[in-house]
C-alpha positions in Angstrom: 132.5 68.6 173.9 129.3 70.8 174.1 127.3 67.9 174.9 129.5 67.4 177.5 129.8 71.0 179.2 126.1 71.4 179.1 125.6 68.5 181.1 128.7 69.2 183.8 127.1 72.4 184.2 123.5 70.8 184.1 124.8 68.7 187.1 126.8 71.6 189.3 123.2 73.7 189.0 121.5 70.8 190.5 124.0 70.2 193.0 124.1 74.2 194.1 120.0 74.3 194.0 119.8 71.0 196.2 122.5 72.2 198.8 120.8 75.9 198.7 117.5 73.8 199.5 119.1 71.9 202.3 120.5 75.2 204.3 117.0 76.8 203.2 115.5 73.7 205.6 118.1 74.0 208.6 116.4 75.7 211.6 117.1 78.9 213.1 120.2 79.4 215.3 118.0 82.4 216.2 114.4 82.2 217.6 112.2 84.8 219.6 109.6 83.3 221.8 107.0 85.3 224.5 104.6 84.6 227.5 101.5 86.7 228.8 100.0 85.9 231.9 97.0 88.2 233.1 95.7 87.5 236.5 92.4 88.8 238.2 93.2 88.2 242.3 90.2 89.1 244.8 91.4 88.8 248.3 88.3 88.4 251.0 90.2 89.9 254.0 90.0 93.4 251.3 93.7 95.1 252.2 93.2 98.9 251.9 96.4 99.1 249.8 95.1 96.1 247.3 98.0 94.7 247.8 98.8 91.2 249.1 101.0 90.3 252.3 104.0 91.3 252.0 105.6 87.7 251.5 103.6 87.0 248.7 105.4 88.5 245.4 103.9 86.6 242.5 99.8 87.4 241.8 99.9 90.0 244.9 97.1 92.9 243.2 93.9 92.3 244.9 90.5 93.4 243.3 91.9 94.4 239.6 93.0 92.8 236.3 96.7 92.4 235.7 99.7 91.1 234.3 101.6 89.4 236.1 104.1 88.9 233.9 104.8 89.2 230.8 108.1 89.0 228.2 109.6 88.5 224.6 112.9 86.6 224.3 115.1 86.3 221.9 117.7 83.5 221.8 120.5 82.3 219.7 121.7 78.9 220.3 124.2 76.3 218.1 126.3 73.4 219.3 129.4 75.8 220.4 127.3 78.8 222.1 124.0 80.3 223.7 122.9 83.1 224.4 119.0 84.9 225.4 117.6 88.0 226.4 114.3 88.4 227.2 112.6 91.8 228.9 109.7 92.2 231.2 107.2 93.8 232.6 104.1 93.2 235.0 103.6 93.1 238.8 105.9 90.0 239.5 109.2 92.4 238.2 107.4 95.1 240.2 107.5 93.4 243.6 110.6 91.5 243.1 112.9 93.7 241.2 111.9 96.3 243.3 115.4 96.5 244.8 117.5 96.6 241.7 118.5 99.6 240.0 117.0 101.3 236.7 116.6 99.1 233.4 117.9 96.4 235.4 114.2 95.8 237.2 112.8 94.7 233.5 115.5 92.3 232.4 114.0 88.5 233.2 116.7 86.9 231.6 120.3 88.4 230.1 122.9 85.3 229.6 125.7 84.1 227.1 127.0 80.4 227.0 130.3 78.6 225.9 130.4 75.3 225.3 134.1 73.3 226.9 134.2 70.0 225.4 133.9 69.1 222.1 133.0 66.1 223.4 130.8 66.2 226.5 128.0 68.8 227.3 130.1 71.1 229.3 129.4 74.9 229.4 130.0 78.0 231.1 127.4 80.5 231.4 127.4 84.2 232.9 124.8 86.9 233.0 121.2 86.8 234.5 119.4 83.5 235.2 116.0 82.0 236.2 117.0 80.7 239.5 118.7 77.1 240.1 116.9 76.6 243.4 113.4 75.3 243.8 110.9 73.7 241.4 108.5 76.4 240.7 109.3 79.8 238.6 108.1 82.9 237.8 106.3 81.5 234.2 103.0 80.0 235.8 102.3 77.9 232.5 105.1 75.7 234.5 104.3 75.5 237.5 101.2 73.2 238.7 99.5 75.7 240.7 98.4 79.4 240.1 100.0 81.1 242.3 103.5 80.4 244.4 104.0 78.3 247.4 105.0 80.6 250.7 108.3 79.2 250.0 108.7 79.6 246.3 108.3 83.5 247.0 110.8 83.8 249.4 113.9 82.1 247.5 115.3 83.4 244.9 113.2 83.4 241.3 116.5 85.3 239.7 120.3 85.3 240.3 123.3 86.9 238.6 126.1 85.6 238.3 128.0 82.7 236.5 127.8 79.1 236.4 130.0 75.5 235.3 126.8 72.9 235.0 127.7 69.5 233.3 124.8 66.8 231.9 125.8 63.6 231.5 125.6 61.6 227.6 122.2 59.4 229.3 121.0 62.8 231.0 120.2 61.2 234.0 122.6 63.7 235.8 123.1 67.2 235.9 125.5 68.8 238.1 126.2 72.8 238.2 128.3 74.8 240.4 127.7 78.6 240.5 129.3 82.1 241.7 126.5 84.2 242.8 126.2 88.3 243.4 124.1 87.8 246.3 120.4 86.2 247.4 118.3 87.3 244.6 120.2 90.2 243.7 121.5 91.4 240.1 123.8 94.1 241.4 125.7 93.2 244.2 124.4 95.3 247.6 126.7 98.4 248.7 129.7 97.2 250.9 129.3 94.0 250.2 132.6 92.3 249.0 132.0 88.7 249.0 130.5 86.9 246.5 128.0 84.0 246.9 127.8 80.3 245.6 125.3 77.9 244.7 125.6 74.5 244.0 122.6 72.1 241.8 122.3 68.7 241.4 119.5 66.8 239.8 119.1 62.6 238.8 116.5 61.6 237.0 116.8 57.9 237.1 113.9 57.5 234.8 110.9 59.7 232.6 109.0 59.5 235.9 111.2 60.3 238.7 113.2 63.4 239.5 115.7 64.4 242.3 117.2 67.4 243.2 119.4 69.6 245.9 120.4 72.9 245.6 122.3 75.1 248.1 123.2 78.6 248.8 126.1 80.0 250.7 126.6 83.7 250.8 125.9 87.3 253.0 123.1 89.5 251.5 124.4 92.2 253.7 127.4 94.6 253.6 130.7 93.8 255.1 129.8 95.8 258.2 127.3 93.9 259.5 128.0 90.7 257.6 125.8 87.6 258.1 126.6 84.3 256.6 123.1 82.9 255.5 123.5 78.2 254.2 120.3 77.4 252.8 119.3 73.8 250.8 116.5 73.1 248.9 115.5 69.8 248.1 112.5 68.1 245.8 111.4 65.2 243.9 108.8 64.4 241.5 107.3 61.5 241.2 105.1 61.0 238.1 103.1 58.1 239.6 101.1 57.6 236.2 99.9 59.4 233.1 97.3 61.5 234.5 98.7 61.4 238.7 102.1 63.5 239.2 103.2 64.7 243.3 105.8 66.4 244.1 107.4 67.0 247.7 110.1 69.5 248.5 112.0 70.6 251.4 113.8 74.5 252.2 116.0 74.6 255.3 118.1 77.7 255.9 120.1 79.1 257.9 121.6 82.5 259.0 123.7 84.2 261.9 122.2 85.7 264.5 124.8 88.8 264.7 128.5 89.2 262.9 129.6 88.8 266.2 128.7 85.5 266.6 128.1 81.9 264.9 125.1 81.2 266.2 122.1 80.9 263.7 118.7 81.7 263.4 116.7 78.9 260.8 114.3 79.0 259.0 111.9 75.6 257.5 109.6 75.2 254.8 107.5 71.5 253.7 105.5 71.4 250.6 103.8 68.8 248.9 101.2 69.0 245.0 99.5 66.3 243.9 98.5 67.2 240.7 95.5 65.7 238.5 95.1 65.1 234.6 91.4 64.6 233.8 91.6 65.1 230.2 93.5 66.3 227.6 92.4 69.5 227.7 91.5 69.7 231.7 93.9 69.0 235.2 93.2 69.5 238.9 96.1 70.6 241.6 95.7 70.2 245.3 99.0 71.6 247.3 99.7 71.6 251.1 102.6 73.7 252.1 103.7 74.7 255.3 106.2 78.0 256.2 108.1 78.5 260.0 110.5 81.8 260.8 110.0 82.4 264.3 112.8 84.7 264.2 112.4 86.8 260.8 115.5 85.9 259.4 113.5 85.8 255.7 109.5 87.0 257.1 109.3 89.1 259.6 106.6 90.2 261.7 106.6 91.4 264.9 104.8 88.7 267.0 105.4 86.5 269.5 105.4 83.6 267.6 107.1 84.7 264.3 105.6 83.5 260.7 104.4 80.5 261.4 101.8 79.7 258.6 99.9 76.3 257.1 99.1 76.9 253.2 96.3 74.9 251.2 95.0 75.3 248.1 93.0 73.5 244.5 94.0 74.5 241.4 91.7 74.3 237.9 92.6 73.8 235.1 92.1 73.8 231.5 94.0 74.3 228.1 92.3 76.1 226.0 94.9 75.0 222.4 98.7 75.0 222.6 100.0 78.1 223.3 96.6 79.2 225.8 96.0 77.4 229.8 92.8 79.4 231.3 93.7 78.9 235.7 91.3 78.8 238.3 92.7 78.4 242.3 91.4 78.7 245.7 93.9 79.0 248.8 93.9 79.7 251.9 96.8 80.7 254.6 96.0 80.1 258.5 99.3 81.7 260.7 99.8 81.2 264.1 99.6 84.8 265.2 97.1 87.4 263.5 99.5 88.2 261.1 96.9 89.2 257.6 95.4 92.7 257.3 92.1 92.5 257.6 90.3 95.7 256.7 91.3 97.7 259.5 91.8 95.0 261.6 94.3 91.8 261.4 93.5 88.0 261.1 94.9 85.0 261.2 93.4 83.4 258.2 93.3 84.6 254.9 91.7 83.0 251.7 91.7 84.2 248.6 90.5 83.2 244.6 92.5 84.0 241.3 92.2 83.2 238.3 94.4 83.9 235.0 95.2 83.0 231.1 98.4 82.4 230.3 99.5 82.2 226.6 102.9 81.1 225.6 104.2 81.5 221.9 
């Protein structure tokens, strides 16, 4: 009897130890990550206030070493719930969240989500998110070029609201519908009672092709001066080979001229970026872009032709290690009108060089 009891006790102890070891090996649902991007930019026009043109919101300080974006993120993810909270600082936050009150200026991300189906990848999330528009984000290491395009700088980087999203089992389709507080708004414009709406459709027929369509409908003005805005972004990413990738994109937007009419002003922006992996550590990217906003809906200049600007850039990346990348970019912008500050004068041209060190962990 004693022998049987000892054997049973040993079996129970061994099983408990094995279960404890298995539990220890399970990944924690809570993770902490972070990102820091330091940069130096030299603008050959030498703006007097050491700030890039007002339509540039990322990497916008001239002739100084600064932090574009730094954040620390805590994430909680299980099979049925998820949540993210990230606090940030940097010149990106100063420029892009200048209209937000108080501590909201330092929130990069704050959202929570619940899975709605036990058999399908269907979620509802609410809070503050990265934008559903465009292929460039605030996180430089995730973008092919060091600086953001005019298109990216002048569409939302972030948004606040709620969204329902669905991803097919094979991962080829992603569908999302959003209700938002406005065009890049955490706090809705005072006097505005109308929510904004968005959609996103992403199709990945293979691991070499991504097609995306994103839209926005809403207003960013009080009810007394309501002007509806209708916007669509399309982009396609083609991984031509292991070493060559091409991205093409197009923004097209319209906004009512005034509250008393349904006639609209429009803006448009096409872009193409090609990236070449020269080796495992070296990469080169070239970008061509154009932005036309004749009536100053998004970028007002007060000049006869409005904002009509062409840009070209070349970017060099060196992957120092898995966490760190060093980048250098040369960029040139040319406007139809003289819209760039140039010392005590204005110029049609603007050339600047930027270098950055980005570290993620």
